[in-house]
Each structure stands twice: as structure tokens, then as C-alpha cells.
VEXKE-951909 format. One record per atom (N, C-alpha, C): residue in three letters; atom name; z, y, x. Coordinates in steps of 0.05 Angstrom, whole numbers, always signed. Example, Ala and Ser with C-alpha at 12.3 -4.5 7.8 and 13.67 -1.06 7.14 Angstrom:
SITE  resn  name      pz      py      px
SITE   ala     N    +156    -114    +264
SITE   ala    CA    +156     -90    +246
SITE   ala     C    +156     -66    +264
SITE   ser     N    +142     -45    +257
SITE   ser    CA    +143     -21    +273
SITE   ser     C    +157      +1    +258
END
This chain:
SITE  resn  name      pz      py      px
SITE   unk     N   -1264   -1852     -95
SITE   unk    CA   -1271   -1839    -120
SITE   unk     C   -1284   -1812    -115
SITE   unk     N   -1272   -1797     -96
SITE   unk    CA   -1282   -1771     -91
SITE   unk     C   -1310   -1772     -79
SITE   unk     N   -1315   -1791     -61
SITE   unk    CA   -1341   -1793     -49
SITE   unk     C   -1362   -1802     -69
SITE   unk     N   -1353   -1819     -88
SITE   unk    CA   -1372   -1827    -109
SITE   unk     C   -1380   -1803    -126
SITE   unk     N   -1361   -1786    -133
SITE   unk    CA   -1368   -1762    -148
SITE   unk     C   -1386   -1744    -133
SITE   unk     N   -1381   -1741    -107
SITE   unk    CA   -1399   -1724     -90
SITE   unk     C   -1427   -1736     -89
SITE   unk     N   -1429   -1762     -87
SITE   unk    CA   -1455   -1775     -87
SITE   unk     C   -1469   -1771    -113
SITE   unk     N   -1455   -1774    -135
SITE   unk    CA   -1467   -1770    -161
SITE   unk     C   -1477   -1741    -164
SITE   unk     N   -1461   -1722    -155
SITE   unk    CA   -1469   -1694    -156
SITE   unk     C   -1494   -1690    -139
SITE   unk     N   -1495   -1701    -116
SITE   unk    CA   -1518   -1699     -98
SITE   unk     C   -1543   -1711    -111
SITE   unk     N   -1540   -1734    -123
SITE   unk    CA   -1563   -1747    -137
SITE   unk     C   -1572   -1730    -161
SITE   unk     N   -1553   -1719    -175
SITE   unk    CA   -1559   -1702    -198
SITE   unk     C   -1575   -1677    -189
SITE   unk     N   -1567   -1665    -167
SITE   unk    CA   -1582   -1642    -156
SITE   unk     C   -1610   -1651    -147
SITE   unk     N   -1612   -1674    -135
SITE   unk    CA   -1638   -1683    -125
SITE   unk     C   -1657   -1690    -148
SITE   unk     N   -1645   -1700    -171
SITE   unk    CA   -1662   -1708    -193
SITE   unk     C   -1674   -1685    -208
SITE   unk     N   -1660   -1662    -209
SITE   unk    CA   -1670   -1639    -223
SITE   unk     C   -1691   -1624    -206
SITE   unk     N   -1709   -1611    -220
SITE   unk    CA   -1727   -1595    -205
SITE   unk     C   -1713   -1570    -196
SITE   unk     N   -1721   -1559    -174
SITE   unk    CA   -1708   -1536    -162
SITE   unk     C   -1707   -1512    -180
SITE   unk     N   -1729   -1507    -194
SITE   unk    CA   -1731   -1484    -212
SITE   unk     C   -1712   -1487    -235
SITE   unk     N   -1710   -1511    -246
SITE   unk    CA   -1692   -1515    -269
SITE   unk     C   -1663   -1511    -260
SITE   unk     N   -1656   -1521    -236
SITE   unk    CA   -1629   -1518    -226
SITE   unk     C   -1623   -1488    -221
SITE   unk     N   -1642   -1473    -211
SITE   unk    CA   -1638   -1444    -207
SITE   unk     C   -1635   -1429    -233
SITE   unk     N   -1650   -1438    -253
SITE   unk    CA   -1647   -1426    -280
SITE   unk     C   -1619   -1430    -291
SITE   unk     N   -1609   -1454    -288
SITE   unk    CA   -1582   -1461    -298
SITE   unk     C   -1561   -1444    -283
SITE   unk     N   -1564   -1441    -256
SITE   unk    CA   -1546   -1425    -241
SITE   unk     C   -1547   -1396    -250
SITE   unk     N   -1571   -1386    -255
SITE   unk    CA   -1574   -1358    -264
SITE   unk     C   -1561   -1354    -291
SITE   unk     N   -1565   -1373    -309
SITE   unk    CA   -1555   -1370    -336
SITE   unk     C   -1525   -1373    -338
SITE   unk     N   -1513   -1392    -323
SITE   unk    CA   -1485   -1397    -326
SITE   unk     C   -1467   -1383    -307
SITE   unk     N   -1477   -1375    -284
SITE   unk    CA   -1460   -1363    -263
SITE   unk     C   -1467   -1334    -258
SITE   unk     N   -1492   -1328    -250
SITE   unk    CA   -1499   -1302    -241
SITE   unk     C   -1499   -1281    -264
SITE   unk     N   -1510   -1288    -287
SITE   unk    CA   -1511   -1269    -309
SITE   unk     C   -1484   -1259    -319
SITE   unk     N   -1465   -1277    -324
SITE   unk    CA   -1438   -1267    -332
SITE   unk     C   -1425   -1250    -311
SITE   unk     N   -1429   -1257    -285
SITE   unk    CA   -1417   -1241    -264
SITE   unk     C   -1430   -1213    -263
SITE   unk     N   -1456   -1212    -266
SITE   unk    CA   -1470   -1186    -267
SITE   unk     C   -1461   -1169    -290
SITE   unk     N   -1457   -1181    -313
SITE   unk    CA   -1448   -1166    -337
SITE   unk     C   -1420   -1155    -332
SITE   unk     N   -1402   -1171    -321
SITE   unk    CA   -1375   -1162    -315
SITE   unk     C   -1376   -1139    -295
SITE   unk     N   -1392   -1142    -274
SITE   unk    CA   -1394   -1121    -254
SITE   unk     C   -1404   -1095    -266
SITE   unk     N   -1424   -1097    -284
SITE   unk    CA   -1434   -1072    -297
SITE   unk     C   -1413   -1059    -314
SITE   unk     N   -1397   -1075    -328
SITE   unk    CA   -1376   -1063    -345
SITE   unk     C   -1354   -1050    -328
SITE   unk     N   -1346   -1063    -306
SITE   unk    CA   -1326   -1051    -289
SITE   unk     C   -1336   -1026    -276
SITE   unk     N   -1361   -1027    -266
SITE   unk    CA   -1372   -1003    -253
SITE   unk     C   -1374    -980    -272
SITE   unk     N   -1384    -985    -296
SITE   unk    CA   -1386    -963    -316
SITE   unk     C   -1359    -952    -323
SITE   unk     N   -1339    -969    -326
SITE   unk    CA   -1312    -960    -333
SITE   unk     C   -1301    -943    -310
SITE   unk     N   -1305    -952    -285
SITE   unk    CA   -1295    -936    -263
SITE   unk     C   -1309    -909    -261
SITE   unk     N   -1335    -909    -266
SITE   unk    CA   -1350    -884    -265
SITE   unk     C   -1340    -864    -286
SITE   unk     N   -1336    -874    -311
SITE   unk    CA   -1326    -857    -332
SITE   unk     C   -1298    -846    -326
SITE   unk     N   -1281    -863    -315
SITE   unk    CA   -1254    -855    -308
SITE   unk     C   -1254    -835    -285
SITE   unk     N   -1271    -839    -266
SITE   unk    CA   -1273    -821    -243
SITE   unk     C   -1283    -793    -252
SITE   unk     N   -1303    -792    -269
SITE   unk    CA   -1313    -766    -278
SITE   unk     C   -1291    -752    -295
SITE   unk     N   -1277    -767    -311
SITE   unk    CA   -1255    -755    -327
SITE   unk     C   -1234    -743    -309
SITE   unk     N   -1226    -758    -288
SITE   unk    CA   -1206    -748    -269
SITE   unk     C   -1216    -723    -254
SITE   unk     N   -1241    -723    -247
SITE   unk    CA   -1252    -700    -232
SITE   unk     C   -1252    -675    -250
SITE   unk     N   -1258    -678    -276
SITE   unk    CA   -1257    -656    -295
SITE   unk     C   -1229    -646    -298
SITE   unk     N   -1209    -664    -300
SITE   unk    CA   -1182    -656    -302
SITE   unk     C   -1173    -640    -277
SITE   unk     N   -1181    -650    -254
SITE   unk    CA   -1174    -636    -229
SITE   unk     C   -1186    -609    -228
SITE   unk     N   -1211    -606    -236
SITE   unk    CA   -1224    -580    -236
SITE   unk     C   -1210    -560    -254
SITE   unk     N   -1203    -570    -279
SITE   unk    CA   -1189    -552    -298
SITE   unk     C   -1162    -544    -287
SITE   unk     N   -1148    -563    -275
SITE   unk    CA   -1121    -557    -263
SITE   unk     C   -1124    -536    -241
SITE   unk     N   -1144    -538    -224
SITE   unk    CA   -1148    -519    -203
SITE   unk     C   -1154    -491    -214
SITE   unk     N   -1171    -490    -234
SITE   unk    CA   -1178    -464    -247
SITE   unk     C   -1153    -451    -259
SITE   unk     N   -1137    -467    -272
SITE   unk    CA   -1112    -456    -284
SITE   unk     C   -1093    -446    -263
SITE   unk     N   -1090    -462    -241
SITE   unk    CA   -1072    -454    -220
SITE   unk     C   -1082    -427    -207
SITE   unk     N   -1108    -425    -203
SITE   unk    CA   -1118    -400    -192
SITE   unk     C   -1112    -376    -211
SITE   unk     N   -1115    -380    -237
SITE   unk    CA   -1109    -358    -256
SITE   unk     C   -1080    -351    -255
SITE   unk     N   -1062    -371    -253
SITE   unk    CA   -1033    -366    -252
SITE   unk     C   -1026    -351    -226
SITE   unk     N   -1038    -360    -204
SITE   unk    CA   -1033    -347    -178
SITE   unk     C   -1041    -317    -178
SITE   unk     N   -1065    -312    -189
SITE   unk    CA   -1075    -285    -191
SITE   unk     C   -1057    -267    -209
SITE   unk     N   -1047    -279    -230
SITE   unk    CA   -1031    -264    -249
SITE   unk     C   -1003    -258    -239
SITE   unk     N    -990    -279    -227
SITE   unk    CA    -962    -276    -221
SITE   unk     C    -956    -272    -191
SITE   unk     N    -974    -280    -174
SITE   unk    CA    -969    -277    -145
SITE   unk     C    -988    -257    -133
SITE   unk     N    -985    -233    -141
SITE   unk    CA   -1002    -211    -131
SITE   unk     C    -990    -202    -104
SITE   unk     N   -1007    -200     -84
SITE   unk    CA    -998    -192     -58
SITE   unk     C   -1004    -163     -53
END
């Protein structure tokens, strides 16, 4: 049964034109993956910039506190 399915799949691939098969792959597989990658990348970038701003503000506040209370 498994070999019959593999043969059918092979015949199906051979019967389609190569360009049409590549278009189907692009539409059903590559495009959704690219969209998901773009969303994850943009989310990570936004989160990273937010964390860097928080770190910068925390360092500025710590420096002000050190200057005010820890005078040498």
C-alpha cells in the first residue's frame, strides 16, 4: 500500500509541469512560513528595542542615585 502511494505521488509529480508545481509549493508552503518568520522577527525586534530602552533608563537612574547618595 505504501509503495503504491509513493508511486502515485511520483506519477502526480511527473504529470504536472515543473513551474506549476513550484507555484503550488510557493503558495502553500513557502509563503506562510515567510509570513510567520516576518512576524516573529518584527516582534523580537520590537521587544529588543523596548528592553534596551528600559536598560538605558535604569542605568541613567542608577548613575543619578550614585552621584546623589554615594559621594566620595
